[in-house]
N, C-alpha and C positions, 0 to 999 in steps of 0.2 A: 435465551442465551444470545450472546453477541456473535457477530462475524467480524473478523479482523483482516484488514488488507495491508499489503506492503508494497511500497515503491522502492525496489532494491537499487542501491548504488554502492559502489566500492568505498565511498567516503561516508555516506549517510544512508539510512533506511528510513523512509517516511512511513509512519504508521497511522492507520485510521481504524475506527471501530464503529459498529452500529450501536444504536440504543438496544436495550434488551428485547424489544419487540421487532427489531430488524427493519425499521421503517426509515430511519435517518442515518446517513453516514456523517461521522464527525472526525475531523483531524485530531489526532492524539498527541503525537510528538515526532521527533526524529531521534534515531539511536545510531551510534557508531556500530558498524557490523560486528566488531569483536565483543560488543556488550549486549547484542540482541538476545541471546539465550538467557542470560541473567535477567534482563529486563522482562522477558516473557514469563519466566518462572515466577518472578515477583508479581507480575500482573495477574497471572492465573491463580494465585493464592486468594485473590479477592473477587475475581470476575470469571464467569463461565464463558468460554468461547467455543462455539459449535464448529466453526471451520475457519481456515486461513485462505485468503485469496491473494495470489501473488501476481503482480503485473508482469506480463511477458513481453520483453522488448522485441519489436519487429521492424524491419526496413519498410519503406513505403510500398514496395511490391509484395509485402507479406512474408518475405523470407526472414530467417532468423538473423538477429543483429549480432555484433561483436560481443556485446555484454551478455548474451544468452548463456555461455558457460558459467559465468559468475552467478546468474540467477538459478541455474540448475544446481550449483553447489549450495546455494542458500536453501533451496527446497530440500536437498538432502539433509542439511543440518536440522531443518524443521522436522522432517520425518523421523530422524534419529532421536531427537530430544523430546518430541511431542507426538509419539506414535498413535495416540488415540484421537488426534484431531485431523480430519481430512483436509486435503489441500487442493484447491482449484487454481488454474491460471486463467488470466484474461488478457486480451490484446491491450497493450498500453501505448500504442503508437503516438497518439496525440496528447497524452495527459500532461506532459511538461509544458507544451505550448498553451494548452488550455489553462493550466495553473498560472502561468505567467500572465495570461490575459485577465484572469480573475483578479490577480494581485494588482495589475495595472489599473483596473477599474474600481479598485476597492477604496480609493481615497487615502491610502496609507502614505506616510511621508516617504520620500525617495530612499532614505537610508533603510527603512523597514522593508520596502519593496525589493531591495537588492539582497535580502537575506536568503541564501540558498536553502536553508532549513525550511523556510516557509514554503518554497516551491515544492520541496519533497513531501511535506505534510499534506499540502493541498493536492498534489498528484496522487497520493495514497487515497485521499478522500474521493477524488474523481474515479479512481479505479474501483473503489468500493461502491460508489453510487452507480457506476456502469454495471457492475455485477448485480446489484439489487434490481435495476431496471430490466436487465436481460432475464433474470430469474422470474420476475413478475410477468414478463411478456410470454415466457415459455409455459407458465402454469395456467 
């Protein structure tokens, strides 16, 4: 079964999933927040997801950021629509900066590097990879 991670934003949600063996995190897509439930319902008809991992925005000092209420609302939507799938959160403080650095070093053309969707998808992938690393460290 796969693990799915989200980089929540009010304009776009970056989505990443693991392979079925939960070894590698792969960027999947970005979805508009209003379309996420429909997207997930469709995805879950063909793929099994063991758990959701949601990036939790924090300030540099570790306190909750301004976007935290939006993320809490997103988690509530996930719980309501997919009650059988457990949800975990993970600190996402540096994911957008890391995603931008990955893109800058990727060799993509400037126009492609500036696509915000790409940053969101890569951020979700970094969130998922961080979760996998943390989990393997703890086991």
